C-alpha positions as CSV (number, residue, x, y, z in Angstrom):
1,M,126.2,132.6,36.1
2,P,126.1,129.9,38.8
3,F,123.0,130.2,40.8
4,A,125.0,130.7,44.1
5,D,126.5,134.0,42.5
6,E,123.2,135.0,41.1
7,I,121.4,134.9,44.4
8,R,124.4,136.3,46.2
9,P,123.2,138.9,49.0
10,Q,123.0,142.5,48.0
11,T,122.6,144.2,51.5
12,W,124.2,143.3,54.7
13,D,120.6,142.3,56.0
14,D,120.6,139.5,53.3
15,I,123.7,138.1,54.7
16,V,123.0,134.7,56.7
17,G,125.1,133.8,59.7
18,Q,128.4,135.7,61.0
19,K,126.2,137.7,63.5
20,H,129.2,138.0,65.6
21,I,130.9,140.4,63.1
22,L,128.1,141.5,60.8
23,S,125.1,142.4,62.9
24,P,124.3,146.2,63.2
25,N,126.8,146.7,66.3
26,A,129.1,144.2,65.5
27,P,132.9,145.2,65.0
28,L,133.3,144.7,61.3
29,R,130.0,146.3,60.4
30,K,130.7,149.3,62.5
31,I,134.4,149.6,60.9
32,V,132.7,149.7,57.3
33,E,130.1,151.8,58.1
34,S,132.6,154.4,59.7
35,G,133.6,155.1,56.1
36,T,137.2,153.9,56.6
37,V,138.1,150.5,55.3
38,P,141.3,149.0,56.8
39,N,143.3,146.3,55.8
40,L,141.3,143.0,56.4
41,I,141.9,139.3,56.6
42,F,138.8,137.0,56.5
43,Y,139.4,133.5,57.8
44,G,136.8,130.7,57.6
45,P,135.7,127.6,55.9
46,P,134.2,128.0,52.2
47,G,130.6,129.2,51.6
48,T,130.4,131.4,54.9
49,G,130.1,134.9,53.2
50,K,133.6,136.0,52.9
51,T,133.5,136.9,49.2
52,T,129.9,138.4,49.7
53,T,131.1,140.5,52.6
54,A,134.2,141.9,50.5
55,R,131.7,142.8,47.6
56,L,129.4,144.6,49.9
57,I,132.4,146.6,51.4
58,A,133.7,147.6,48.0
59,Q,130.1,148.9,47.1
60,Q,129.8,151.1,50.4
61,S,133.4,152.2,50.0
62,N,133.0,153.3,46.2
63,M,136.4,152.1,45.7
64,P,137.3,150.2,42.3
65,L,137.2,146.3,43.2
66,Y,139.9,144.1,42.0
67,K,139.6,140.3,42.5
68,V,142.2,137.7,42.0
69,N,142.7,134.1,43.4
70,G,145.8,133.0,44.9
71,T,145.7,129.5,43.4
72,T,146.3,131.1,39.9
73,T,147.5,134.7,40.3
74,S,151.0,135.5,39.6
75,L,153.5,138.1,40.7
76,A,153.2,139.9,37.1
77,E,149.6,140.1,37.6
78,I,149.7,141.7,41.0
79,R,152.3,144.3,39.7
80,A,149.8,144.9,36.7
81,I,147.1,145.8,39.2
82,I,149.2,147.9,41.4
83,A,150.5,149.8,38.1
84,E,146.9,150.2,37.0
85,A,145.9,151.6,40.6
86,E,148.6,154.1,40.3
87,L,147.3,155.6,37.1
88,L,143.7,155.9,38.5
89,D,142.6,159.2,39.6
90,N,141.3,158.0,42.8
91,T,142.5,159.3,46.1
92,H,141.3,156.6,48.0
93,G,143.1,153.9,46.0
94,I,141.6,150.6,45.1
95,L,140.1,147.5,47.0
96,L,142.0,144.5,46.2
97,Y,140.3,141.3,47.1
98,L,142.8,138.3,47.3
99,D,141.0,135.0,47.9
100,E,143.0,131.9,49.0
101,I,146.1,134.2,49.9
102,Q,147.7,131.3,51.6
103,Y,148.9,130.1,48.3
104,L,151.0,133.0,47.6
105,N,154.5,132.7,48.4
106,K,156.4,135.0,50.9
107,K,157.9,137.2,47.9
108,Q,154.3,137.4,46.4
109,Q,152.9,138.8,49.8
110,Q,155.7,141.1,50.2
111,S,155.0,142.9,46.9
112,L,151.7,144.1,48.4
113,L,153.5,146.0,51.4
114,E,154.7,149.0,50.1
115,Y,151.3,149.9,48.4
116,M,149.3,148.9,51.5
117,E,151.5,151.6,53.4
118,N,150.9,154.3,50.9
119,G,147.1,153.7,50.6
120,K,147.2,152.8,46.9
121,I,145.7,149.3,47.9
122,T,143.4,148.3,50.5
123,L,143.8,144.7,50.9
124,I,140.9,142.3,51.7
125,A,142.3,138.8,51.9
126,S,140.7,135.6,52.6
127,T,142.0,132.1,53.5
128,T,140.4,128.7,54.7
129,E,143.7,128.0,56.7
130,N,144.7,129.7,59.9
131,P,146.2,133.0,58.8
132,Y,148.8,132.9,61.5
133,F,150.4,130.0,59.9
134,Y,150.1,130.8,56.3
135,I,150.2,134.6,56.1
136,Y,153.5,136.6,56.2
137,G,153.9,138.3,59.6
138,A,154.3,142.0,57.9
139,I,151.0,141.6,56.2
140,L,149.4,140.2,59.4
141,S,150.6,143.2,61.6
142,R,149.1,145.6,58.9
143,S,145.8,144.0,58.9
144,T,142.7,143.1,61.0
145,V,141.8,139.4,61.1
146,F,138.1,138.5,61.3
147,E,136.9,135.0,61.7
148,F,133.9,133.5,59.6
149,K,132.3,130.5,61.3
150,P,130.2,127.8,59.6
151,I,126.6,128.8,59.2
152,E,124.4,127.5,61.7
153,A,121.2,125.5,60.3
154,S,118.7,128.0,61.4
155,E,120.3,130.8,59.8
156,L,120.7,128.6,56.3
157,E,117.0,127.9,56.3
158,K,116.2,131.4,55.4
159,A,118.7,131.4,52.5
160,I,117.4,128.2,51.2
161,T,113.7,129.4,51.4
162,R,114.7,132.4,49.4
163,A,116.6,130.2,46.9
164,F,113.4,128.1,46.2
165,D,111.3,131.1,45.9
166,T,113.7,132.7,43.5
167,L,113.9,129.8,41.1
168,C,110.1,129.0,41.5
169,K,109.5,132.9,40.3
170,R,111.9,132.4,37.6
171,E,110.6,129.5,36.3
172,N,106.9,130.4,36.7
173,S,106.4,127.2,38.6
174,E,105.7,125.5,42.0
175,V,107.6,122.8,43.6
176,E,106.4,119.9,45.5
177,M,108.5,118.7,48.5
178,E,108.5,116.4,51.4
179,V,107.8,117.9,54.9
180,G,110.9,119.0,56.4
181,I,113.1,119.1,53.4
182,I,114.4,122.8,53.9
183,P,115.7,122.0,57.5
184,Y,117.2,118.6,56.1
185,I,119.2,120.7,53.4
186,A,120.2,122.8,56.1
187,A,121.6,120.1,58.4
188,N,123.5,118.2,55.8
189,V,125.5,120.8,53.9
190,G,128.0,121.5,56.8
191,G,127.5,125.1,57.5
192,D,128.3,125.9,53.7
193,C,125.9,128.5,52.3
194,R,127.3,127.8,48.7
195,K,126.6,124.2,48.9
196,A,123.0,124.9,50.0
197,M,122.4,127.0,46.9
198,N,123.9,124.4,44.9
199,T,121.7,121.5,46.5
200,V,118.5,123.8,45.7
201,E,119.4,124.2,42.1
202,L,120.0,120.4,41.8
203,C,116.7,119.8,43.4
204,M,114.9,122.0,40.8
205,L,116.6,120.3,37.9
206,S,115.9,116.9,39.0
207,Y,113.3,115.2,36.5
208,D,112.0,111.5,36.3
209,A,112.3,109.4,33.1
210,Q,109.0,111.0,31.5
211,G,110.5,114.5,31.9
212,N,108.4,115.6,34.7
213,R,109.8,117.2,37.7
214,K,110.2,115.0,40.8
215,K,108.7,115.5,44.2
216,I,111.6,116.6,46.4
217,T,112.3,114.1,48.9
218,K,114.8,113.6,51.7
219,E,116.1,110.7,49.7
220,L,116.8,112.7,46.7
221,V,118.2,115.3,49.1
222,R,120.5,112.7,50.6
223,Q,121.9,111.6,47.0
224,L,122.7,115.3,46.4
225,T,124.5,116.0,49.5
226,Q,125.9,112.8,50.5
227,R,129.0,113.2,52.6
228,S,129.0,117.1,51.6
229,S,128.7,118.0,55.4
230,M,132.1,116.7,55.7
231,K,134.9,119.4,55.5
232,Y,138.2,117.6,55.7
233,D,141.8,118.3,54.3
234,K,144.5,115.8,55.5
235,E,147.0,118.9,55.1
236,G,144.6,121.6,56.8
237,D,143.4,123.0,60.0
238,Q,140.4,120.5,60.1
239,H,142.7,117.4,60.0
240,Y,144.5,119.0,63.2
241,D,141.3,120.0,64.7
242,L,139.7,116.5,64.5
243,L,142.7,114.8,65.9
244,S,142.7,117.4,68.7
245,A,139.2,116.8,69.5
246,L,139.6,112.9,69.5
247,Q,142.5,113.2,71.9
248,K,140.7,115.7,74.2
249,S,137.6,113.6,74.3
250,I,139.4,110.8,75.3
251,R,141.3,112.6,77.9
252,G,138.2,114.0,79.3
253,S,136.7,110.4,79.5
254,D,133.8,111.1,77.0
255,E,133.6,107.9,75.0
256,N,130.4,109.3,72.8
257,A,132.4,112.3,71.8
258,A,135.6,110.4,71.2
259,L,133.6,107.9,68.9
260,H,132.1,110.8,66.9
261,Y,135.4,112.3,66.0
262,L,136.7,108.7,65.1
263,A,133.7,108.3,62.8
264,R,134.5,111.6,61.2
265,L,138.2,110.6,60.5
266,L,137.3,107.2,59.2
267,M,134.4,108.5,56.9
268,A,137.1,110.9,55.4
269,D,139.0,107.6,54.6
270,D,141.7,108.6,57.0
271,L,143.0,105.4,58.8
272,I,146.6,106.3,59.6
273,S,145.9,109.3,61.7
274,P,143.6,108.0,64.2
275,C,146.0,105.0,64.6
276,R,149.0,107.1,65.4
277,R,147.1,109.3,67.7
278,L,145.6,106.6,69.6
279,L,148.9,104.9,70.2
280,V,150.2,108.4,71.7
281,I,147.2,108.8,73.9
282,A,147.5,105.5,75.4
283,S,150.9,106.4,76.9
284,E,150.3,110.3,77.2
285,D,146.8,110.3,78.9
286,I,146.3,106.6,80.2
287,G,149.8,105.8,81.1
288,L,150.8,104.1,84.2
289,A,147.1,104.2,85.6
290,Y,146.4,101.2,83.3
291,P,149.8,100.2,81.8
292,Q,148.2,97.6,79.6
293,A,146.4,100.0,77.4
294,I,149.2,100.7,75.1
295,T,149.5,96.8,74.6
296,I,145.9,96.5,73.7
297,V,145.6,99.5,71.6
298,K,148.9,98.5,69.6
299,S,146.8,95.1,68.9
300,C,143.8,97.1,68.1
301,V,145.9,99.3,65.6
302,D,147.6,96.3,64.3
303,A,144.5,94.6,63.3
304,A,143.0,97.7,61.7
305,L,146.0,98.2,59.3
306,Q,146.1,94.8,58.4
307,I,142.3,94.5,57.6
308,G,141.7,98.2,56.4
309,L,138.7,100.1,55.9
310,P,135.8,99.6,56.3
311,E,136.2,96.8,58.9
312,A,139.1,98.7,60.4
313,R,136.5,100.7,62.2
314,I,135.7,97.9,64.4
315,P,139.2,97.5,66.4
316,L,139.4,101.3,66.3
317,A,136.2,101.7,67.9
318,Q,137.2,99.3,70.6
319,A,140.5,101.1,71.2
320,V,138.7,104.5,71.5
321,V,136.0,103.1,74.1
322,L,138.9,101.4,76.1
323,L,140.9,104.6,76.3
324,A,138.0,107.0,77.0
325,T,136.7,104.7,80.1
326,A,140.1,103.8,81.3
327,P,141.6,105.5,84.5
328,K,143.9,108.5,83.4
329,S,147.4,109.3,84.3
330,N,149.8,111.8,82.9
331,S,152.6,111.2,85.6
332,A,155.4,109.5,83.2
333,Y,154.6,112.0,80.4
334,M,154.9,115.2,82.9
335,A,158.1,113.6,84.7
336,L,159.9,113.2,81.5
337,A,159.0,116.8,80.2
338,R,160.5,118.0,83.5
339,A,163.6,116.2,83.1
340,M,164.0,117.6,79.4
341,E,163.5,121.0,80.6
342,D,166.4,120.7,82.9
343,I,168.7,119.3,80.1
344,Q,167.5,122.2,77.9
345,N,168.5,124.5,80.6
346,G,172.2,123.0,80.7
347,K,171.8,121.1,83.8
348,G,173.1,117.6,84.4
349,G,176.2,117.4,82.4
350,T,178.3,114.9,84.2
351,F,177.6,111.5,85.8
352,P,178.0,110.3,89.2
353,R,181.3,108.3,89.6
354,Q,179.7,105.2,90.6
355,L,177.5,105.1,87.3
356,Q,180.6,105.4,85.0
357,N,182.1,102.7,83.0
358,M,185.0,100.8,84.6
359,H,187.4,101.8,81.9
360,Y,187.3,105.1,83.3
361,D,189.8,104.0,85.8
362,G,192.8,105.0,83.5
363,V,196.2,106.3,84.6
364,G,196.1,109.7,86.2
365,N,192.4,109.4,87.4
366,T,192.7,110.7,90.6
367,Q,189.5,108.9,91.9
368,Q,190.3,105.4,91.6
369,G,187.4,102.4,92.0
370,Q,183.9,102.9,90.7
371,N,182.2,102.2,94.1
372,Y,179.1,101.0,92.4
373,K,176.9,99.2,94.7
374,Y,174.8,96.5,92.8
375,P,171.2,96.7,94.0
376,H,170.6,92.9,93.6
377,D,173.2,92.2,96.3
378,Y,170.8,93.8,99.0
379,P,167.6,92.9,100.6
380,N,164.6,93.7,98.4
381,H,167.0,94.4,95.5
382,Y,167.5,97.8,96.6
383,V,170.3,100.1,98.2
384,K,170.3,104.1,98.4
385,Q,173.0,105.5,96.3
386,Q,173.2,108.8,94.0
387,Y,172.1,108.3,90.5
388,L,171.4,112.0,89.2
389,P,174.1,114.2,88.4
390,D,175.5,116.4,91.2
391,D,173.7,119.4,90.2
392,L,170.3,117.7,90.2
393,K,170.8,115.2,92.9
394,D,167.9,116.2,95.0
395,V,165.5,116.8,92.0
396,K,162.1,115.0,92.0
397,Y,160.5,114.5,88.4
398,Y,158.2,112.0,88.9
399,E,155.0,112.2,91.1
400,Y,152.8,109.3,91.8
401,G,149.5,109.4,90.1
402,D,146.4,109.1,92.2
403,N,145.2,105.7,90.6
404,K,145.4,102.4,92.1
405,I,148.2,101.0,90.2
406,E,150.5,103.9,90.9
407,Q,149.6,104.1,94.6
408,A,150.2,100.5,94.9
409,A,153.7,101.0,93.5
410,K,154.2,104.0,95.8
411,A,153.2,102.1,98.9
412,Y,155.8,99.2,98.1
413,W,158.7,101.7,97.5
414,D,157.8,103.7,100.6
415,L,158.1,100.6,102.7
416,I,161.4,99.5,101.0
417,K,162.9,102.8,100.9
418,K,161.8,104.1,104.4
């Protein structure tokens, strides 16, 4: 048995973290202690207690527990479990723990609905992905979703201490460790209790060339946990959360936070995603307040893609700091959004006559002559005429931003168009 399973908590008080749902007065704990277990969906990263919580719920409910994994199970296996549940002389039905439910297709998930309705099955499903994107709506509507969060380092320290004590007692030995090892492990496993337990076990298995147990040092732990604090899946929620955090930090003019999220993306060897997002940010969030930003960022991105990692981090850091410290304006972005909204609402289907092509003056056209005024023939290269369709002729999409460049343009055109 893996050590992480051997030391798995046996009571509610042994569970570390998740106080927001599992402390004595928290909602999930109160639901379970009520004696009636509803259908539940546990959502959160690996190693945060989802499986442990499901097992404790099963023990407390006295319901037979069946556990299947969405990555390997089949519709036939699910039907076999349902058939067995129908044969059991158990008025409370069975508790089905379905790990990684996001890997089941819609038909597999739908096969559970009838038995969730008649009480033959009480479903506890877990997923590391956003359930509202990956779980069939009918399952969601019959279930209560609880989010499991990465475990804080202060809570992980309790589990790590217990793990070292357990292994020392089992081997009837003592371990010598550098000061601060337990907090160091807790801070470097990314809030994942399972990784913390595995790290403790590996530390206890480390021997030198003479077969003597090594002193547990921070360097040893660093080698065992390198990059383990990074949780990143280019197809999962973490990917989009990181990109969102990068853009919002730049939009909020926090260059330090922006550099942090860029570093996390690059350390996961993701070069393309930040390059694409930085180009978007240059136009969406900096825009006309500093129009040259898009040109500079494009040069930084081109350089990064040409030289590749690890050196690509240098021009990308330059782009991030430039964008974060630049003045901000979303005026052009918002103006286009308002124009697109009008189009979606069916407005603006025709063109003003003076904007139509000259060939439109065909036989039978009652309005002869285009009557277009060529702006370059007028003072300051401007003449007033209608450009928007008739049903939108008085609409104003663009509002000048309150930055120096846009205000200078506004002053110029106010003078010309007065």
